[in-house]
N, C-alpha and C positions, 0 to 999 in steps of 0.2 A: 655556259655557266657550269660551275663545279656541281657534280652530282653529290650533294652533301649526304644523301641517304645511303649511298652505296658504301657499305662498311660502317655506317654510322651506328650510334648507340641510342636507343629509345628507352625512356624511363616511363613505365606505365603507372599512372595514378588512378587509384580507385577512389573517386571523390568522397564517397560516403565515409571512408575510413582514413582519410589523410589528415585533415585538420578542421576542427569545428571552430567557428569564430563567434557564434551567437548563443552557445550553451544549450542548444536543442538536442545534442548528442549525435548529430549527423554532420559529417564533414561538408564543406561548401567551398565555393570559389574564392571568397575573401580569405578563407583559411589556407587555400593553396597559395595564394599570393603571398601570404605571410611566411610561407616556407620555401619560396623560390630560391632563396640563397642556399639552402641545404642542397637542393637539386643541382644548382649551378656548381656548387663546390665539388660535386662528384666528378664533373668533367664529361657529362653526357651531352648529346647533341640536340635532343628533342624530348618533349614530353607528350605522352598519349593520355588523353582524358577518356576514361570509361564514361558511359552515357550521362549527359547532363541535361538533355532536352526533356520537355514536359511529359510526364508519365504518371499513371496511377500507381506505379511501383509494384505491380504484381510480380514482375521478374527483375526488380531492382533497376529499372530504367531501360531494360531491353524490351519494353513494351511502350512504344512512343505514341502519344496522343496529339502532339504538335511538334513537328520537326523544326519549326522556326522560332521556338520560344524556349528559354532556359526554365527548368522546373524551379519553382519558388523555394523548394527544399535546398537548392544549391545557390540561389542568388538571382541575378537578373542579367539581361543582355549587356547592361552597362558594366556589371562585374566581369562578364566574359571579355568585353573589350579591354578593360583594365588589365585583366590577366594576360591577354595577348600582348599588350604594350609592354608590360613589365617583364614578361618572359623574353620578348624580343630584345629588350634593352640589355638583358643578361646573355644574349647570344644563343638563346634556346628557341628552337622551332616548336610549334604546337600543332599536333594533329588530334582529331576527335573521332569518337565512335560514330559511324553511320550504320544504323540498324534498319535496313530497308528491305530485307527479305519478308518482313512481316510488320504489322503495326499493332497497336492496342485495339481492342474492340471498341474503345471509346474515342478512336480517331474519327473525325468527321467523315473521312472517306468511307470507312466501314459503316458508320451509322446511316449513311445514305444508301450504300450498296445493299444492306440487309433488308431494306424496306420493300423492294420489289425486284422483279426480273427485267424491268424495262427502264429504270431510272438511268441518269447520266453516268453513274459509276457502278452500274449493275455488274459489269464484267471486270471490275478492278480487283476482285479477289477470286479465289479458286472455289467455284461453286459446282456442285454435282448432284444429279438426281439419285435418289436411293435405288437400290436393287429392288426387284419385284417383291421381295419379302420384307422390305423396309430397312435392310441393313446398309451400311456404308458402301460406296462404290468399289472399294478394294481393301487390301489387308494392311495398308500403311499404318504403322504405330507412331505415336508422338514420343519425342525425346524424353519428356517428363512423365511418361507413363500413360497407359490407356491408348485408345485409338486416336488417329490424327484427324478425325472428322467429327464435327459437332453439328447437331441438327438445328435448323432455323425454321420454326413453324410458319413464319410470315411468308417466306419464299417457298416453303415446302421442299427445301434442299439442304444438303450438307455443305459446310465450308471446311476448307483444309486449314489445319494449324499444326505445324511441325513441332511446336513447343506447347505452351499452355493453351487452353481453349480460349483464353482472352487475348491470344496473339495470332489473329488470322493472317494467313499468308497472302501476300500480294500476287497478282497474276501478271507476271512479266511477259507473257505471250501477248499482252495488250500493250501496244506501243504508247498509248496514253499514259500508262503506268510508268513506263520507262522515262518518258518526258517529265513526268511529275517528280520522279526521284532525282533526275539530273538537275531539275530546277532547285530542289532542296540543296543539293551539293553546291550549286552555283551561289546560292544565298550565303553559305558559310565561307566559300572561297572569296567572295567579294567583301566579306567582313574582315578578311585578313588571315584566315586559318591557313596552315601550311600543308594541309592534306588530311587524309582520312585513314582510319583503321576500319575496314569493311567487315562487319560482323557476318558470320555464316555465309561467306561469299559464294560458296558452291550450292547454296540452297535456293538461289533466285528462281530457277526454272524447274518445273516438274514435267513429267511425261504427259503430253497432251492427250494421249489415249487412256491415261489413268490405269495402266497395267499394274498388276500386283507384283510386289517384290518377291524374289526367290529366297529360300533359306540361306542363312549365313553358314558357309562351309569352313570358315576359319575357327579353329579350336580356341577356347578360352583356357589359358594355361594356369590360371589362378583359382578358378572355381569350377566345380563339376557342373554348374548350371549358370545361366545368365541371371544376374540380379534384376536387370531391366529387360523386358521382352524386346525392346528396341534393338538390342544387340543380337537377337536371334535371326535378323534379316540382313541380306545384302541389299543396300538401298540403291538399287540399280535404276529405279524409275522415279523415286520421290525426290532425288537431288542429284547433283553432279552431272547435269545434262549437257550435251554438246552445245546447245543454244546459248549457254552462259558466255562463251567466248566473244560472240558478237557484241553483247551488251558491255562486257568489260572493255572492249575497244572503244565504245562510246564514252565510257568513264575516262579512259586515258586521253581521248581527244579533248574532253572538257578540261582535265587537269593540265594538259599542254598549253591551254590558254593562260595559265597562271604560272609564270616562271618559278621553278623551285618546288612547286606543289608535288606531293608524293602520295602513294597509296600502299597500304599494307593489308593484304587479304587474309582472313582467317579461313582455313580449309579444315572442315570436319568430315573426314571420310576414312574409316578404318581400313578399307580395302585398297585405296589408291591415293593416299594423301600426298606422297612425294611426287607421283606422276602429275597430279593436279597442280601442285605448287609450281612444278617446272613448266607445265603447259600454260598456266595463268600468268607467267612472268616472262615468257620467251617472245622473241620477235620484235621487242621494242614498242609494241603498239597495244599492249594489254596492261596489267598491273606492274608497278615497280618492284614490289616484293610480296611474298606470301609466307605464312608460317602454318605448320600443321601441328599435330599432337604427338608426333613421333618421339620427341624428347621431353614430353610432358607426362610420361607414364613411369612405370616401375623399372623398366629395363635400364641397366647400367653396365653395359659390357662394351669392350672395344669393338667387337664385331657389329654390334647394333649401331653405334655411332658411325663407324666407317661405312657400313652398307647404305645407310640413308643418305649420307653426304655424297658418296660416289654415285649412287643411283640418281640423285637429283641432277648432278652435272653431266651424267651420261645422257639423260633424257633432254635436258634443257641447258646445253653448254653456255648459252647467252642469257639464261634466266638468272634470277637472284633470290636467294632465300633470306628469311629473317629468323634466326634461331633463338629460342628461349627455353628455359628450364622450369620456369614457374609463371603462373599468371592467376587471374581471378577465378578460373574455372577448375583448377586442379589442386590437390594437396601440395604444399610447399616442398621443394625438392630436398631440402635438408632433412625432412622427415621421410619422404619417399625412398631416398637412397641411403638412409641411415645404416641398413645392414651391411653396406659396403665400406663403412668408415670406422675409424678409431675414435673420432670426436666430431661433434657437430661443427665446431669452428674450422677444423681442418677440411671437412667436406665442403663447407661454405666457400672457403677460399679456393680450393681446387676447382670447384664448379665454376666460379667466376673466371679463373684462369683458362679453363677449357672453353667455355662459350665465347670468350673474347679472342680465342685463338683460331676459331673455325672460319672457313671462307663463307662470307655472307654478312648481313647486318645482324644486330643483336638487340633483343628486347629484355630489359631488366624490370622486374616487378617490384613495386614499393615494398621495402622491408628486406629484400634480398641483401642489400648493403649492410644490414644489421645481422644477417645470419638467422633471421626469424624462422622458427619451426612452425609447423601446423598447430593451430590452437585446438585443444581437446574440449569440445562443447557437449553439454547435456542436451537431451532431446528438447527440453522445454526452452532452451536458449536459441533454438534454430529459427531462422527466417526463410531459408531457401526452400522453395517448393519441392525441389528434387530430393533434398535430404529428408524432408518431412515425409515424403511418400515412400522412400526406399530404406529408411532407417531400420536396423543399424548396419546392414551390410554396405550400404552406400550412405555415408554421413553428409553428403552434399558438399556445397562450396563455401559455407560460412567459415570453416576453419582457416581458410587462407585469406579471408576478408576482414578479419578483426582489425581494430584501429592501430595506427602507428603509435608506438610509445616514444614520446619526445623527451620528456623531462625525467630526471632522476626521482627516486622515491616510489610511492605507492601508485597503483593504477587509479585513474586512467592515464597517468603520466603526461599530463598537459595536452592530451588530445581534445578534451572538452572540459568545461566547467560544470556540465550537467552529467546525466547518465548516458553512457555511450550506447549506441544502438546494438552493438555486439560487445560482449565483455572483453576487457584486457586482462589476461591472466598472468600469473607470476612468470612462467618461462619467457613470455614476450616482454613483460615489464622489466625484467632483469637485463634485457638487451637494449635498453633505451638509448636514444641518440646522444643525450647529454653525457652519460658515462663513457660512451664510446668516443665521443669527441675529445674527451680528456685523456684517452688512452692511445698512445702512439702504436701500440701493438694490437689494436682492435680490428675486427672485421671491417668496420667502416673505414678506418684508416687504410686498410689494405685495398679496398675498392678504389679509393681516391688515388692510391699509388699506382695500381695496375692500369687504371684507365688513363692516367697521365702518361705512363710508360708506353702503352699501346699506341698513343698518338705519335710517338717518336720512332715507331717501327711500322711504316706504311704497308709492308708486306703482310702484316696481320689483318689489315682491313681490305686490301685489294689483291693480294698475291694469289698465285696458284696454290693448289694443295695436292700433295702426293703422299700416300700412306706407306709405312714400312710394314712388311709381313712379319708380325711378331705374335707370339702366343698370348692368350689371356693371362693376366688382366692388364697387359700393357697396351696402351693406345699411343701410337707415335706417327708423326707426319711432318713433312716439310712444308713451310709456307715460303714462297719465293717470288721475287721480282728481279728485274735486271740489276737493281741496286743492291740486293742482298738476299740472304736466306736465313730462315729461322727454323731450327729443329725444335719440335714441341713433343715432349714425352710425358705421359701421365700414367701413374700407377693407380688403377681403379680398384683398389682393394685396401684392406686394413693390415696386410702383411708386407714385410720387406721384400724387395726384389732387386736383382742386379742384372745389368745388361753389359755385354761386350761392345765396346765402341772402337771403331777403326776409322782412319783417314781424316781425323780432325787436324786442322793446321796448328802448328806450334803456338802456344800462348792462348788457345781457345779457353774461354771461361764461361761459367754459368751466368746468365743474366740475374741481376739482384732480386727480381720478383720471384725467382724460383724458390721452392720450399721443400724441405725434406729430401734434398738431393745433394749428392757429393759426386763430383766429376774427377776421376783420376785420368791418367794418360790413356788407358785402354778400358776403363770400366766406369759405368754410371750406376751409382747406388741410389735407390729410391726407397724412402721409408713409407709408412702408411699414408695413403693419399698424397704421396709426394709427386712433384712434377718439376720438370726442368725445361727451361728455355735456353737454347744454345745458339747464339748469333754467329753466322759465318759471313766473311767479307764479300763473297761473290758466288755466283752459280758454279764457276769452275772449281772452287774449293769444295763446295757441297757435293760435287759429283763423286768425290772419293770418300765422303763420309757415309758410314753405315752403322746400323745397330743390329745386334743379334742377341 
């Protein structure tokens, strides 16, 4: 069977903010169904649904209270089945979030576990006795602030929560927990899902000795101090443990029972993200793909992109990455990388061209195709617990989660007939789908064009990658298969640059999706955020091509 996921393009939907169908201000599954034609028109291969399962919504669905039920906020299991059917009818695969490193504290498993030290699920979560002075067993902090341990007076013990106190961590050292998680995955696979995005996939196991983490020796280049104390540690013992690999093999074995099913793991580790991505996808018996946060930060240099990609394939030559520039956890890249651009539209298109040219699969986040910037929110408009706690140095994740603007005119632009759960503001409203559909020169039109063009050049999905040694801000590499070669050149700046070109076969031309680029016989000129795709007929022709 064809590995559709290898080199495929996944479109991430944040259901709360995609399309509301009932006027309550929150997006839902029927709303997604109503917008499937938009997604299909882009030319992507798959959609990823951020959490839709039952939840108190303390962390917007990443706190699950029932893994086998759709939260009524989003619809029903019948709506989910309809979404699957209608997506499949349009040639779209569907994967969904599986948040299994932790549950909600209102999940029946935890409600039973917290009652005593002897009940049937007493060891399903990570419990620990206090130190003699009553303090927690070690120094582990929580991602959202404070310590990662919460006291439970009924058991007289602390429980571990890497995120909110209402998100207790499951104990994966207990094989019964592993079986229960695999049963949840089987439930959705048997319902017809095409795979999973595995949230916080490197958080499943903790150090069984509960050893304290050492200090973080990596320097923060942007602030003289850490906004969040979590960043002051190297999380050597609280996550990314070696036991993870054996469980991921169990996940892969389950997925192998369902032809075509795939997995995308989210790796969150600032010290060894690329190493874990490679490790978790190598050997053919673990995950299919992983993504980290290396391209989801502020760095926008040729050296940064090149180093991460080369490092991944050096460590795991048979592994497979899934690259993304934006998602529901970070500020949108059009805003993050604005200092390196002349215009937001030029940066949006260059970013699309770049991520679609890298070796690996691609994840696009809803609104990228419109060139949406980060939404500037007031404190009183926030819902994200991280932003509320660390404002204003860290404004949280709400700014990238505001609703999709669909219709022309005033906000909320067809997202809802009611009041949206987060506001739609003018910079986003002005980039609505309807206006861009009517504009052949829009960012949306460009996304459709370049995604269609990429499908006609398989070396961009599956080919090898080799970088040219060029000075900043030029990033250039070859993508190649036996059938052909593509030279990909990007000016990662708002200034004009020129490169000397040698060895191109006579008649070589720029591919039409190139922008801000002029190719002469021996020179390539690139304007601000310009990029060039140069197709060569064979590997032998490419052997003589060079850039300087």
